[in-house]
C-alpha positions as CSV (number, residue, x, y, z in Angstrom):
1,S,-85.9,-106.6,-60.5
2,S,-85.0,-106.3,-64.2
3,W,-87.6,-103.5,-64.4
4,E,-86.1,-101.4,-61.7
5,K,-82.6,-101.8,-63.2
6,I,-83.8,-100.6,-66.7
7,K,-85.6,-97.6,-65.1
8,S,-82.4,-96.7,-63.3
9,Y,-80.4,-96.8,-66.5
10,S,-82.9,-94.8,-68.4
11,K,-82.7,-92.0,-65.7
12,R,-79.0,-91.9,-66.3
13,S,-78.9,-91.6,-69.8
14,K,-81.4,-90.2,-72.6
15,K,-80.2,-92.7,-75.0
16,I,-81.9,-95.5,-72.8
17,Q,-85.7,-95.6,-73.0
18,S,-87.8,-98.0,-70.7
19,F,-91.2,-99.4,-71.8
20,R,-93.2,-101.9,-70.1
21,L,-95.9,-103.9,-71.5
22,E,-99.2,-104.4,-69.7
23,S,-99.3,-108.2,-70.0
24,N,-97.0,-111.0,-71.1
25,R,-97.4,-111.5,-74.9
26,G,-94.5,-113.8,-75.6
27,A,-90.8,-113.1,-76.4
28,A,-91.3,-112.2,-80.2
29,F,-94.0,-109.7,-79.5
30,S,-91.9,-108.0,-76.8
31,R,-88.8,-108.1,-79.0
32,N,-90.8,-106.6,-81.8
33,F,-92.3,-103.9,-79.7
34,G,-88.4,-102.8,-78.9
35,I,-87.5,-103.0,-82.4
36,K,-90.2,-100.7,-83.4
37,K,-89.4,-98.2,-80.7
38,S,-85.7,-98.5,-81.5
39,Q,-84.1,-95.5,-83.1
40,G,-80.5,-96.4,-83.7
41,R,-78.8,-98.1,-86.5
42,Y,-77.8,-101.4,-84.7
43,V,-80.6,-103.6,-83.0
44,T,-79.4,-105.9,-80.2
45,F,-81.1,-108.2,-77.7
46,L,-80.6,-109.2,-74.1
47,D,-82.7,-111.8,-72.4
48,S,-83.5,-111.0,-68.9
49,D,-81.8,-114.0,-67.6
50,D,-78.7,-113.5,-69.6
51,I,-75.7,-111.2,-68.9
52,W,-73.6,-109.2,-71.3
53,L,-69.9,-109.0,-70.5
54,P,-68.1,-105.9,-70.4
55,N,-67.4,-104.0,-73.9
56,K,-69.8,-106.4,-75.8
57,L,-71.3,-103.4,-77.8
58,S,-68.0,-101.8,-78.5
59,F,-66.6,-105.1,-79.7
60,Q,-69.6,-105.5,-82.0
61,Y,-69.5,-102.0,-83.2
62,K,-66.0,-102.3,-84.3
63,T,-66.7,-105.7,-85.9
64,F,-69.7,-104.2,-87.9
65,L,-67.2,-101.6,-89.3
66,R,-64.3,-104.0,-90.1
67,E,-66.4,-106.7,-91.4
68,K,-69.5,-105.1,-93.0
69,A,-71.6,-108.0,-92.0
70,A,-75.4,-108.0,-91.7
71,I,-75.5,-109.7,-88.1
72,V,-72.7,-109.8,-85.5
73,F,-72.7,-112.3,-82.7
74,S,-70.3,-114.0,-80.5
75,D,-69.4,-117.1,-78.8
76,Y,-70.8,-117.3,-75.2
77,Y,-70.5,-119.1,-71.9
78,V,-73.4,-121.2,-70.5
79,V,-74.2,-121.6,-66.8
80,R,-76.7,-123.6,-65.0
81,N,-76.8,-120.8,-62.2
82,Y,-75.2,-117.4,-61.6
83,S,-73.0,-118.5,-58.9
84,E,-71.4,-120.9,-61.1
85,N,-67.8,-119.9,-62.5
86,P,-68.4,-119.7,-66.4
87,K,-66.2,-122.3,-68.1
88,K,-68.3,-124.0,-70.8
89,I,-68.0,-122.1,-74.0
90,I,-70.3,-122.4,-76.9
91,K,-68.3,-121.5,-80.2
92,S,-69.7,-120.9,-83.6
93,K,-68.5,-120.9,-87.1
94,R,-66.8,-117.5,-87.8
95,K,-68.9,-116.4,-90.9
96,I,-72.3,-117.8,-91.6
97,F,-74.5,-117.4,-94.7
98,F,-78.3,-118.3,-95.4
99,K,-77.3,-121.9,-96.3
100,D,-75.5,-122.3,-93.1
101,I,-78.2,-121.1,-90.9
102,L,-80.6,-123.8,-92.2
103,K,-78.3,-126.5,-90.6
104,T,-78.6,-125.2,-87.1
105,N,-79.1,-121.7,-85.3
106,Y,-75.5,-120.8,-84.6
107,I,-76.7,-117.5,-83.1
108,C,-77.6,-117.1,-79.4
109,T,-80.1,-114.1,-79.4
110,S,-78.3,-112.3,-76.2
111,T,-75.2,-112.2,-78.4
112,A,-76.5,-110.9,-81.4
113,A,-76.9,-107.6,-83.3
114,Y,-78.1,-106.4,-86.8
115,D,-77.4,-103.5,-88.9
116,T,-80.6,-101.8,-89.8
117,L,-78.9,-99.6,-92.4
118,K,-78.0,-102.8,-94.4
119,V,-81.0,-105.1,-93.7
120,G,-83.7,-102.7,-92.8
121,K,-85.8,-103.0,-89.5
122,E,-86.7,-106.7,-89.6
123,L,-89.1,-108.0,-87.1
124,M,-89.2,-111.4,-85.6
125,P,-92.0,-113.7,-86.7
126,N,-94.7,-113.8,-84.1
127,I,-94.3,-117.7,-83.5
128,Y,-93.9,-119.2,-80.1
129,Q,-90.6,-120.6,-80.5
130,R,-87.7,-120.2,-82.8
131,H,-88.7,-116.8,-83.7
132,D,-85.1,-115.6,-83.3
133,W,-83.7,-118.4,-85.8
134,A,-86.5,-117.5,-88.2
135,L,-85.3,-113.8,-88.1
136,W,-81.7,-114.8,-88.8
137,M,-83.2,-116.6,-91.7
138,Q,-85.2,-113.6,-92.9
139,I,-82.1,-111.5,-92.8
140,L,-79.6,-113.7,-94.4
141,K,-81.9,-114.8,-97.4
142,K,-82.5,-111.0,-98.4
143,D,-79.1,-110.9,-100.2
144,E,-76.7,-113.8,-101.1
145,H,-73.8,-111.6,-99.9
146,F,-75.3,-111.1,-96.4
147,F,-73.5,-112.9,-93.8
148,G,-73.3,-113.2,-89.9
149,Y,-69.9,-112.8,-88.4
150,C,-68.9,-114.4,-85.0
151,I,-66.6,-112.8,-82.7
152,S,-64.4,-115.6,-81.5
153,H,-64.6,-114.9,-77.6
154,P,-67.4,-114.9,-75.4
155,L,-69.3,-111.7,-74.9
156,A,-72.3,-113.0,-72.8
157,I,-73.4,-115.4,-70.3
158,R,-76.3,-117.6,-71.0
159,L,-78.3,-119.2,-68.2
160,Q,-79.4,-122.7,-69.1
161,H,-82.8,-123.6,-67.8
162,K,-84.0,-127.3,-67.3
163,K,-87.5,-126.3,-67.9
164,S,-86.9,-124.1,-70.8
165,L,-89.2,-124.1,-73.9
166,S,-86.6,-125.9,-76.0
167,A,-86.3,-128.7,-73.3
168,N,-89.5,-130.1,-74.6
169,I,-88.0,-132.1,-77.5
170,P,-91.3,-132.9,-79.4
171,R,-92.4,-129.2,-79.3
172,S,-88.9,-128.1,-80.3
173,L,-89.0,-130.3,-83.3
174,Y,-92.4,-129.0,-84.4
175,F,-91.1,-125.4,-84.2
176,N,-87.9,-126.3,-86.0
177,Y,-90.0,-127.7,-88.7
178,C,-92.1,-124.5,-88.8
179,A,-89.2,-122.3,-89.0
180,L,-87.3,-124.2,-91.6
181,N,-90.5,-124.6,-93.8
182,R,-91.8,-121.1,-93.5
183,Y,-88.7,-119.0,-93.3
184,G,-85.8,-121.3,-94.5
185,N,-88.0,-121.9,-97.7
186,L,-87.1,-125.7,-97.7
187,G,-90.6,-127.0,-98.2
188,K,-92.4,-129.7,-96.2
189,F,-90.2,-132.5,-97.0
190,N,-86.7,-130.9,-96.6
191,S,-87.9,-129.1,-93.6
192,I,-88.3,-132.7,-91.9
193,Y,-84.8,-133.7,-93.0
């Protein structure tokens, strides 16, 4: 199980701490719990059903130093199951600013990291869906010079679920509207568009 793997890693390195919540409180709550417990400069995420490719963190660290970005993320593979050979690559714009993130969520959470020295310890809004997109909006709107930088090769594999939260189109549209209205500052009418 994921929990057993995490515990084994934390036994091997003092840099890795393991925490477990008593009950399922949702992704945003869990991620914020981890952010609050974190002690390093960079915050990164890995969903339990996604996989980081070797050297992901090293690539990101070097990119933070070179590009001076607020957020560093990457292209990624999408698979329907783990036995599938990763071929489908989701690519993003190389540099995104606040105005860009309002058009679509270019950033896959399991590929992303942000620099707390630059942006502070930002928490995800505690909303049911699109909390990650809302986080990127919060970070990029803090300063007009802040940007996200995409590493142009895949550093993660994302498992695509048929029954994921985003597969429910009406619900997803509602949470898109909520995120754009509240965190994108678009107002009610423009959030629909």
